[in-house]
C-alpha positions in Angstrom: -0.1 -0.2 -0.1 1.2 3.4 -1.0 1.8 5.8 2.0 1.6 9.6 1.4 4.6 11.3 1.6 6.7 8.2 2.0 9.0 6.5 -0.7 10.0 2.7 -0.7 13.5 1.7 -0.5 13.3 1.2 -4.4 12.0 4.8 -5.2 14.1 6.3 -2.8 17.3 5.0 -4.4 15.8 5.4 -7.9 15.7 9.4 -6.9 19.0 9.5 -5.5 20.5 7.6 -8.6 22.4 5.1 -6.4 21.7 1.6 -5.8 19.1 -0.3 -3.3 22.2 -2.2 -1.8 23.7 1.5 -1.1 20.6 2.6 0.9 20.4 -0.8 3.0 24.0 -0.3 3.6 23.3 3.4 5.0 20.5 1.9 7.2 22.7 -0.8 8.7 25.8 1.9 9.2 23.1 4.4 11.3 24.1 6.9 8.7 20.5 7.1 7.1 17.7 5.3 9.0 14.3 5.0 7.5 11.5 7.1 8.6 8.8 4.2 8.6 9.1 0.6 8.9 6.2 -1.6 8.7 4.4 -5.0 10.1 6.6 -7.0 7.3 10.0 -5.0 7.4 9.2 -2.8 4.5 11.4 0.3 4.6 10.0 3.9 3.9 11.5 7.3 3.2 10.6 11.0 3.5 11.7 14.1 1.5 13.5 15.0 4.4 15.3 11.9 4.5 16.2 12.9 0.8 17.9 16.0 1.7 19.9 14.1 4.2 21.1 11.6 1.8 22.5 14.3 -0.8 24.4 15.5 2.4 25.9 11.8 2.6 26.7 11.6 -1.1 28.4 15.2 -1.1 30.6 14.2 1.9 31.2 10.9 0.3 32.4 12.7 -2.7 34.3 15.0 -0.8 36.5 12.3 0.6 34.9 11.5 4.2 34.7 8.3 5.7 31.3 6.7 6.9 32.7 7.3 10.5 33.1 11.0 9.7 29.7 11.3 8.2 27.9 9.8 10.7 29.2 12.3 13.3 28.6 15.3 10.7 25.1 14.6 10.2 23.6 13.0 13.3 21.9 16.0 14.4 20.5 17.5 11.0 17.3 16.4 11.9 17.0 19.7 13.5 16.4 22.4 10.7 18.7 25.4 11.7 21.3 22.8 12.4 21.1 21.2 8.6 21.6 25.1 7.4 24.7 25.6 9.6 26.1 22.4 8.2 25.6 23.1 4.7 26.8 26.3 5.0 29.9 24.8 6.6 29.9 22.2 3.6 30.0 25.0 1.2 33.0 26.4 2.6 34.4 23.0 2.0 33.7 23.0 -1.5 35.4 26.6 -1.8 38.8 24.7 -0.4 38.3 21.9 -2.7 38.0 24.2 -5.9 41.2 26.1 -4.3 42.9 23.0 -3.9 42.3 21.7 -7.6 43.0 25.3 -9.1 46.4 24.9 -7.5 47.1 21.4 -8.3 46.0 22.3 -12.0 48.5 25.2 -11.9 51.4 23.0 -10.6 50.9 20.2 -13.6 50.9 22.8 -15.8 53.8 24.3 -14.8 55.6 20.8 -14.6 54.6 19.9 -18.1 56.1 23.0 -19.4 59.5 22.7 -17.5 59.6 18.9 -19.0 58.7 20.4 -22.4 61.1 23.3 -22.2 63.9 21.6 -20.7 63.6 17.8 -21.2 64.1 17.4 -17.5 61.8 16.7 -14.1 62.1 19.9 -11.9 62.0 17.9 -8.7 61.1 20.8 -6.3 58.2 21.2 -8.4 57.1 17.5 -8.1 57.3 17.6 -4.5 55.4 20.9 -4.6 52.6 19.0 -6.4 52.7 16.1 -4.1 52.5 18.5 -1.2 49.0 20.0 -3.0 47.4 17.0 -3.8 48.3 16.0 -0.2 46.2 19.0 1.1 42.7 16.9 1.3 43.7 15.4 4.2 43.6 18.6 6.0 40.0 19.0 4.7 38.5 16.9 7.2 40.2 18.7 10.3 39.7 22.1 8.4 36.1 21.2 8.4 35.4 20.2 12.1 37.5 22.9 13.5 35.0 25.6 11.5 31.9 23.8 12.9 33.0 23.4 16.4 34.0 26.9 16.5 30.7 27.9 14.8 28.7 26.0 17.2 30.3 27.7 20.3 29.9 30.8 19.1 26.5 30.5 18.0 25.3 29.0 21.4 26.5 32.1 23.0 25.3 34.6 20.4 21.9 33.2 20.7 21.4 33.0 24.6 24.2 35.2 26.3 22.2 37.7 28.8 25.0 40.3 28.4 23.9 42.5 25.6 27.6 43.4 24.5 29.1 40.5 22.7 32.2 38.8 23.6 33.5 40.0 20.8 32.7 43.5 20.9 33.9 43.4 24.3 37.2 42.3 23.6 37.5 44.8 21.0 37.2 47.7 23.3 39.8 46.4 25.5 42.0 46.3 22.8 41.9 50.2 22.6 43.5 50.2 18.8 44.3 53.7 17.6 45.7 55.0 14.1 48.7 53.5 13.2 49.2 50.5 15.4 50.6 47.5 14.2 48.6 44.3 15.7 49.2 40.6 15.7 46.2 38.1 16.6 47.7 34.7 17.3 45.1 31.9 16.8 42.4 34.0 15.1 39.9 30.9 14.4 37.7 32.2 12.0 38.0 35.9 12.2 34.9 36.7 14.1 36.7 39.6 16.0 37.3 41.4 13.0 34.2 40.9 10.9 32.0 41.8 14.1 34.1 45.4 14.4 35.1 46.3 11.1 33.1 49.5 11.1 35.0 50.6 14.2 38.6 49.7 13.4 40.8 52.6 11.9 42.0 52.8 8.3 45.7 53.3 9.5 46.5 50.0 11.1 48.4 47.1 10.3 46.8 43.7 11.4 48.5 40.3 11.0 46.2 37.4 11.7 47.6 34.1 12.4 46.8 30.2 13.1 48.3 27.2 13.2 45.4 25.8 10.6 45.8 26.8 7.1 42.3 26.0 6.7 41.2 28.3 9.2 43.2 31.3 7.6 41.3 30.4 4.0 38.1 30.9 5.8 39.7 34.1 7.1 40.7 35.7 3.8 37.1 34.7 2.5 35.5 36.8 4.9 37.8 39.5 5.2 38.6 40.0 1.4 40.8 42.4 0.2 41.1 44.9 2.8 45.0 46.0 2.7 45.1 46.5 6.6 45.4 42.5 6.9 47.9 40.1 6.3 47.7 36.4 7.0 50.4 33.9 8.0 50.1 30.3 9.3 52.6 29.5 12.0 53.1 27.9 15.8 52.8 30.7 18.5 55.8 29.0 20.1 57.9 30.0 17.3 56.6 33.4 16.1 58.5 34.7 12.8 58.7 37.9 13.3 61.5 40.4 14.8 61.8 42.0 18.1 59.8 45.2 18.6 57.7 44.5 15.6 54.4 44.8 17.1 52.4 47.4 19.6 49.5 45.1 20.2 49.1 41.0 20.4 46.2 39.5 20.9 45.5 35.6 22.2 41.8 34.9 22.5 41.3 31.9 24.1 44.6 30.4 23.0 47.2 30.1 25.7 45.7 26.8 27.6 45.9 25.1 24.4 49.3 25.6 24.1 52.3 23.1 24.9 54.8 25.6 26.6 52.6 28.5 28.1 56.3 30.0 29.5 57.8 30.0 25.9 54.6 31.5 23.9 55.3 34.2 26.7 58.6 34.7 25.9 58.0 35.0 22.3 55.2 37.5 22.4 57.5 39.6 25.0 60.0 39.6 22.1 57.7 40.9 19.5 56.4 43.6 21.6 57.8 46.9 21.4 58.6 48.1 25.2 55.6 49.0 26.9 53.4 47.2 24.2 50.4 45.2 25.3 49.3 41.9 25.4 45.6 40.8 25.5 44.9 37.4 26.1 41.7 35.7 27.4 40.7 32.7 29.2 38.2 30.8 31.5 37.3 30.5 35.1 36.7 27.3 36.8 33.0 27.4 37.0 32.6 28.4 33.3 29.8 26.2 31.5 29.9 23.9 34.6 26.4 22.9 34.2 27.0 21.5 30.9 29.3 19.1 32.3 27.0 18.5 35.1 23.9 18.1 32.2 25.9 15.1 30.2 27.6 13.5 32.9 23.7 13.0 34.5 22.7 11.5 31.3 25.8 9.2 30.8 28.7 9.5 33.8 31.2 8.2 31.5 31.3 11.4 29.0 34.1 14.0 29.4 33.8 16.9 27.7 37.4 18.0 27.7 40.2 15.5 28.2 42.0 18.7 30.5 40.8 21.3 32.3 41.6 23.9 30.2 41.2 26.8 33.0 43.8 24.7 35.5 46.5 25.5 32.6 45.7 28.9 32.1 42.6 30.2 33.8 41.5 33.1 35.5 42.6 32.1 38.7 46.1 31.5 38.0 47.0 33.5 34.6 48.0 36.4 36.1 50.9 34.3 38.3 51.8 32.5 34.8 52.3 35.7 33.2 54.4 37.6 35.7 57.5 36.6 34.9 57.2 38.1 31.2 54.8 41.4 31.7 54.3 44.0 34.0 51.0 46.3 35.2 48.9 43.1 34.5 45.1 43.5 35.1 42.3 41.2 34.9 39.0 42.4 33.4 35.6 40.0 34.0 33.1 39.4 31.5 30.0 39.5 33.4 27.6 37.2 31.6 25.5 34.1 31.7 23.6 32.0 29.3 19.6 31.1 29.6 19.2 28.3 27.3 15.5 27.6 25.9 16.0 25.4 23.1 17.9 22.2 22.9 19.1 21.8 19.4 21.9 24.6 19.7 22.9 23.3 23.4 23.2 19.8 21.7 25.3 21.2 19.3 27.5 22.9 21.4 28.4 19.4 23.2 28.9 17.4 20.2 31.4 20.2 19.4 33.5 19.6 22.3 37.1 18.2 22.4 36.2 15.2 24.7 34.8 11.7 24.6 30.8 12.7 24.1 30.5 11.2 20.6 31.7 8.1 21.8 28.5 7.7 24.0 25.9 9.9 22.5 26.1 9.4 18.8 24.5 5.7 18.9 21.9 7.3 21.6 21.5 10.5 19.8 17.3 10.7 19.9 17.7 9.6 23.5 20.0 12.2 24.6 18.0 15.0 22.5 14.8 14.1 24.4 16.6 14.6 27.8 18.2 18.0 26.6 14.8 18.9 25.7 13.2 18.2 29.0 16.0 20.0 31.0 15.4 23.2 28.5 11.7 23.0 28.6 11.5 25.9 31.0 14.8 27.2 30.7 18.6 26.0 31.5 20.7 28.3 33.1 24.4 28.0 32.5 27.1 30.1 34.4 29.9 32.2 32.2 33.5 32.5 33.7 35.5 34.4 31.1 37.3 37.4 31.3 40.9 39.1 30.4 44.6 39.8 31.7 45.9 42.8 29.8 49.4 43.0 30.0 52.2 45.8 29.8 55.6 44.7 27.9 58.5 45.2 30.5 60.4 48.5 29.2 
């Protein structure tokens, strides 16, 4: 019997131009389950399932494994989350296009070299190999961008402080005309995109990140603005001469660094005497309700392998900075979250660096119902974040 709005496995496979065997395999792998199974075991799919299948096929075409795809699409039944995922996938396609254009150019250059000199330029060949290997970094880039977006989105939607985090950071930077600025760990460049209208015309800003993929995103967002340049490097070894900058910004970066002291020495070196270093971090109580929430659902879940605030937090940061800088002051950001919708909170939880996906993906629907119940009347989340403003020694 034909069910209104439903397609049989055969019809569904024909619409997507794949085999029924493929559809069954995705079902077995818990990547795309049917919306309805009748008493005799026949499987039926909907138009919403078809949208999800298109995402799966796109990600498979872009080289992602089925395990990756399961993690990347598990929450796409929430429409605004699906929109976010599609936007990130568009960025991924832009990177794929850029990569292939570079590969094409490298092949053309190598071919011309062989035709002209009847020899192989091995340096050019190594460059070509490097370009074709870029694909391995796309997964990391996508996931990093997705994680950052999920975290920013939760704060944007539910922060009680009307002055957003990035405008607050910018205000404390006190950027003036002629200033030379370096941001280490710039992420997706939100600090600058949110404050572009306030930025003086006669400044120079170097945006850096360890991820080339992140920097490609930032370049696309900022466009051809001569005030900005972009450079990928590890902040343990900053490739600039001493006294190169008036201001260095590290927004939620230092607690990820293997050697915080070494990074501080590098920042002090490249700052002019009396220059300023702004570095933000969290306190011990930051977002503690989210940890309690997931552990109530499953006590094995750890949202982070490390307590980041213990490495560099509001409680110990001034002490860690004191050997390298003077006039260290602390500015606290007064805020909290009041979450009234489960979907952005779940997206945030899945973006964390811990083991949560190991325990949540197979029980996603149960977890979603659990969070929906918790947020039904509003869910309060403590925020403990702030900024150290340091003056370089003279």
